[in-house]
N, C-alpha and C positions, 0 to 999 in steps of 0.2 A: 460674207465668207463662203456661205454655201452657194451662192449665185456664181461665184468665180469657179467653184468646183462643178457646178452644173454647166457652165459655158465650156469648161475644159473637156467634158465628156459629150458636149454637143446637145445637151437638154436644156434649153433656156427657159427660164421661169417667165410665165405669162401672167404677170400681176400688175395691175395699174392702180393699186391701193385697195381694191376690194378684198384681197386676200388676207389683209392685215386684221380685218374685224371678222374673220370667218366664224361661223357657229360650230364648226366641228374641229376637233383635234386630230390632225393626221400625222403622218411621218415627217411631212415637210414642216409642220409647226414644231414637232418635236426636235427636229434638227436645228431649226432656228433658235429654239430655247437653249439647246446645248451650245451653240455658237455664241449666244449672248453670255452664257455662264462662263465659257472659256475666255471670252473678251474681258469680262469682269475680273476674273482671276488674274489675267495678264496684266491689267491695269493695276490691280492691288499689289502684285509682285513688284512691278516697276516703281510704285509709290513706295512701298516698303524699303526697297533698295535705296531709292533716292533720300528717304529720311534717314536710314542707317549711315549713308555716306556723309549727309550734312552733319549728323551727330559726330561721327569720327572726326571730320574736319573742325568742328567747333571744339571738341575736346583737345585736339592737337594745338590749335590757336591758343585756347586757354592755358595749356600747360607751358607754351613759349612764353606767354605773358607773365605767368606765375613765376617761372624760373628767372625771367629777366629781372623781376622785382626783387626776388631773393639774391640775385647777384649784385644788384645795385646797393641794396641794404648792407650786404657783406662788404662791399667796397668802401661805403660811407663809414662803417664800423671800423674798418682797418685804417682808413684815413684819420679818424678822430683819435683812435689808439696811438697811431704814429705821431700825430701832432702833440698829444699828451706826453708821450715818451720823450720826444724831442725837447719839449719844454722843460721837463724835469732834468734831463741830461744836460741841457744848456746852462743850468744854474738857476732855474726859475725857483722862486720861493713859494712854497705852498701856503705858509702861515701868514704871509704878507707883512712881515716884520722887517724884512730886509737883512736882518742879522742872522736868521736861521733859528730863532727860538727865543727862550726866556732870558737868556744870559747875554744877549747881544753878541752872538757869535760864538759863545763859549758852549761846550757840551757839558750837560749836567749830568 
């Protein structure tokens, strides 16, 4: 990051690896530390945004699945209720006697 800035102003860094392990802490080393800190913060912000986006997508998919299950269960309940209502309305016998009760078709 700082090397690009140095190249832009015409001041090239002359380091072939020996400046990485320098014994003194100067302005260049401090600016390199700041650059690494900014880079680490940038990576963490992007990681946080990525995780937040994945969480929102997962919650949305889970809500779609959950509501689909609720709708299917409601449709099955309506179908069973409809079949039960049609069976009673069509003259089906709940008691299984065929005559409608104890008196063989008579109302007691």
